[in-house]
C-alpha positions in Angstrom: 21.2 -28.8 -8.8 22.1 -28.8 -5.1 19.6 -29.7 -2.5 19.0 -29.5 1.3 16.6 -31.0 3.8 13.8 -29.0 5.3 12.9 -29.5 8.9 10.0 -31.8 8.0 12.2 -33.9 5.8 11.1 -32.4 2.4 14.1 -32.3 0.0 14.4 -28.8 -1.4 16.5 -27.6 -4.4 18.3 -24.3 -5.0 20.2 -22.6 -7.8 23.4 -20.6 -7.6 24.4 -17.8 -9.9 27.8 -15.9 -9.7 30.5 -15.9 -7.1 31.4 -13.9 -4.0 29.5 -13.0 -0.9 26.1 -14.8 -1.0 22.6 -13.3 -0.9 19.6 -15.5 -0.4 17.0 -14.6 -3.1 13.4 -15.7 -2.4 11.1 -16.0 -5.5 7.5 -14.9 -5.5 5.6 -17.9 -4.5 4.8 -20.4 -5.4 6.4 -20.5 -8.8 9.6 -22.1 -10.3 12.4 -19.7 -9.2 13.9 -20.0 -12.7 11.9 -16.9 -13.7 14.3 -14.8 -11.6 17.2 -15.8 -13.7 20.3 -13.9 -12.3 18.2 -10.8 -11.7 19.4 -8.9 -14.7 23.1 -9.5 -14.0 23.1 -8.9 -10.2 25.2 -12.1 -10.1 28.2 -10.1 -11.4 28.2 -8.4 -8.0 27.1 -11.1 -5.6 26.5 -14.9 -5.4 22.8 -15.4 -5.7 21.4 -18.4 -3.8 17.9 -19.0 -5.2 15.7 -21.7 -3.7 12.8 -23.4 -5.3 10.0 -23.3 -2.8 8.5 -26.6 -1.8 6.4 -28.1 -4.5 7.8 -25.9 -7.2 10.7 -26.2 -9.7 12.9 -29.2 -8.6 11.9 -29.1 -5.0 9.9 -32.0 -3.6 6.2 -31.9 -2.7 5.7 -32.1 1.1 3.8 -35.0 2.6 1.7 -32.6 4.6 0.1 -29.9 2.4 0.0 -27.6 5.4 3.7 -27.1 4.7 2.9 -24.8 1.9 1.7 -22.1 4.3 3.8 -19.0 4.1 4.8 -19.0 7.8 6.0 -22.6 7.5 8.2 -21.6 4.6 10.2 -19.3 7.0 11.6 -22.5 8.5 12.8 -23.6 5.1 14.8 -20.4 4.7 16.4 -20.9 8.1 17.3 -24.5 7.1 18.9 -23.2 3.9 20.9 -20.6 5.8 22.1 -23.3 8.2 22.9 -25.7 5.3 25.1 -23.0 3.7 26.9 -22.4 7.0 26.1 -18.6 7.0 26.1 -17.0 10.5 24.2 -14.1 8.9 22.9 -13.4 5.4 21.7 -10.7 3.1 18.1 -11.5 2.1 16.4 -10.4 -1.1 12.8 -11.3 -1.9 10.5 -10.6 -4.9 6.7 -10.3 -4.8 5.0 -12.9 -2.5 8.5 -13.9 -1.4 8.5 -10.7 0.6 5.9 -12.2 2.9 8.3 -15.0 3.7 11.2 -12.5 4.1 9.3 -10.2 6.4 8.3 -13.0 8.7 11.9 -14.4 8.6 13.3 -11.0 9.6 10.7 -10.8 12.3 11.5 -14.2 13.7 15.3 -14.3 13.1 16.4 -10.6 13.0 19.9 -11.6 14.2 20.4 -13.7 11.1 19.6 -10.9 8.6 22.3 -8.4 7.7 20.5 -6.5 4.9 16.9 -6.9 3.6 15.9 -6.1 0.0 12.2 -6.3 -0.9 11.6 -6.1 -4.6 8.1 -5.1 -5.7 6.9 -6.7 -2.5 3.5 -8.2 -1.6 2.4 -6.7 1.7 0.0 -9.4 3.0 2.3 -10.4 5.9 2.1 -6.9 7.3 -1.5 -6.2 6.6 -1.1 -3.4 4.0 -4.0 -3.3 1.5 -3.9 -1.7 -1.9 -7.2 -0.1 -3.0 -8.6 -0.7 -6.5 -8.7 3.0 -6.9 -4.9 3.1 -6.6 -4.6 0.3 -9.1 -6.9 2.1 -11.5 -4.9 5.3 -11.2 -1.7 3.5 -12.1 -3.5 1.7 -15.0 -4.5 5.0 -16.5 -0.9 6.0 -16.8 -0.7 3.4 -19.6 -3.7 4.5 -21.6 -1.6 5.4 -24.6 -0.5 1.8 -25.0 -2.1 -0.3 -27.9 -3.0 -3.1 -25.5 -4.7 -0.8 -23.0 -8.4 -1.1 -23.9 -8.5 -4.9 -23.5 -6.3 -5.0 -20.5 -8.2 -2.3 -18.7 -11.5 -4.0 -19.4 -10.1 -7.2 -17.8 -8.9 -5.1 -14.8 -12.3 -3.6 -14.3 -14.0 -7.1 -14.5 -11.6 -8.4 -11.8 -12.1 -5.3 -9.6 -15.9 -5.7 -9.9 -15.7 -9.3 -8.7 -16.8 -10.7 -12.1 -13.8 -13.0 -12.4 -12.1 -11.9 -15.6 -9.0 -12.9 -17.4 -6.0 -12.6 -15.1 -3.6 -13.1 -18.0 -5.5 -10.2 -19.7 -4.0 -7.7 -17.2 -0.4 -9.0 -17.6 0.7 -6.0 -19.7 0.2 -3.8 -16.7 3.0 -5.7 -14.9 5.7 -4.7 -17.3 7.2 -1.5 -18.5 7.1 -2.8 -22.0 4.7 -5.5 -23.2 7.0 -7.0 -25.8 8.1 -10.6 -26.7 10.6 -10.7 -23.8 7.9 -9.7 -21.3 5.5 -12.3 -22.7 8.1 -15.0 -22.3 8.9 -13.9 -18.8 5.2 -13.9 -17.9 4.8 -17.4 -19.1 8.0 -18.6 -17.2 6.6 -17.1 -13.9 3.2 -18.8 -14.1 2.6 -20.9 -11.0 2.5 -24.6 -11.7 1.2 -26.0 -8.4 -2.4 -24.9 -7.7 -2.4 -26.5 -4.2 0.8 -24.6 -3.2 -0.9 -21.3 -4.4 -4.1 -22.0 -2.6 -2.4 -22.9 0.7 0.3 -20.2 0.7 -2.1 -17.7 2.4 -4.2 -20.2 4.3 -5.6 -19.3 7.7 -2.8 -18.8 10.2 -0.2 -17.9 7.5 0.0 -14.3 8.6 0.0 -12.4 11.9 0.3 -8.8 10.6 0.2 -7.1 14.1 3.0 -9.3 15.5 5.1 -9.0 12.3 4.8 -5.2 12.2 5.8 -5.0 15.9 8.8 -7.1 15.3 9.9 -5.2 12.1 9.7 -1.9 14.0 12.6 -3.2 16.1 14.6 -4.6 13.1 18.0 -2.9 13.2 19.4 -3.7 9.7 19.2 -1.6 6.6 16.2 -2.3 4.3 15.7 -1.5 0.6 12.1 -1.4 -0.7 12.2 -1.2 -4.5 9.0 -0.5 -6.4 8.2 -0.2 -10.1 6.6 3.0 -11.3 3.8 1.2 -13.1 3.4 -1.9 -10.9 -0.3 -2.6 -10.3 0.5 -5.6 -8.2 2.7 -3.8 -5.7 2.2 -0.1 -6.2 4.7 2.5 -5.1 2.2 3.8 -2.5 2.0 0.4 -0.8 5.7 0.0 -1.1 6.2 3.3 0.7 3.9 2.3 3.5 5.9 -1.0 3.8 9.2 0.9 4.0 7.7 3.0 6.8 7.4 0.0 9.1 11.2 -0.2 9.4 13.6 2.1 11.4 16.2 2.2 8.6 14.5 1.7 5.2 15.0 3.4 1.9 12.4 3.5 -0.9 13.4 3.4 -4.6 10.8 3.7 -7.3 12.3 2.6 -10.6 11.0 4.7 -13.5 9.2 3.0 -16.3 9.3 -0.4 -14.5 6.5 -2.8 -13.6 6.5 -5.8 -11.3 9.8 -7.3 -12.6 12.1 -4.3 -12.7 15.2 -6.4 -13.8 13.3 -7.2 -17.0 12.3 -3.7 -17.8 15.7 -2.0 -17.2 18.3 -4.4 -15.9 21.1 -1.8 -15.6 19.0 0.5 -13.5 17.8 -2.4 -11.3 21.3 -3.8 -10.8 22.7 -0.4 -10.0 20.2 0.1 -7.2 20.3 -3.4 -5.8 24.1 -3.7 -5.9 24.6 -0.3 -4.3 22.4 -1.4 -1.4 23.8 -4.9 -1.1 27.4 -3.8 -1.4 
């Protein structure tokens, strides 16, 4: 597995899938990037460069834990771009990785040709999703056999009673089958400190990021899953509205990992945008 050196000396690893024009693919953080696979076959169209964020997968743990902060990870992306010798790059990000990508596009707009945000987290731009919206989406699944237990877990979390986070996992997939269960396990974060420090104080400056993205000239794709409680279509639409040239795609029947729910539909949308 190839590696590169981050600005603070941390040795970081990355995976490569496919051939052709590269696109940097940022995983939802902080989890082993293996859960992305080749994004449902997108590697047949582009060469996917998928880094393991620091302290995850095969990447080293930083000496300074403050290096886990989201805004610090932007420098790792820039270091990877330089390592690959790319004057500009297409950038794709999933879930929490969109917080890194948005800040990267804000700080290095001249380095980003196209930006694809897949079921994005919106913390970096200060967009909040109400529990009412999540409940509305959850009710769309009330005919599923797993619904009563999963909805009870959702209500417990929404009421601040803790609750079983794994219990709401079925809401993040279009089909809660064996493949979805395996994928959920593969994407489970394995570094609690990296998770805790990702959004630490100072990690986000929504006002500055939104102002910078309002001037971002490149085309943007925001792709949401119809049933995704984590990154609902309503929040994704608001995110898309921050850019001068953005298109919103809502994938029918999909949850938080649309390449798992319908790989062909996801690849068609992503490859059409990326070229």
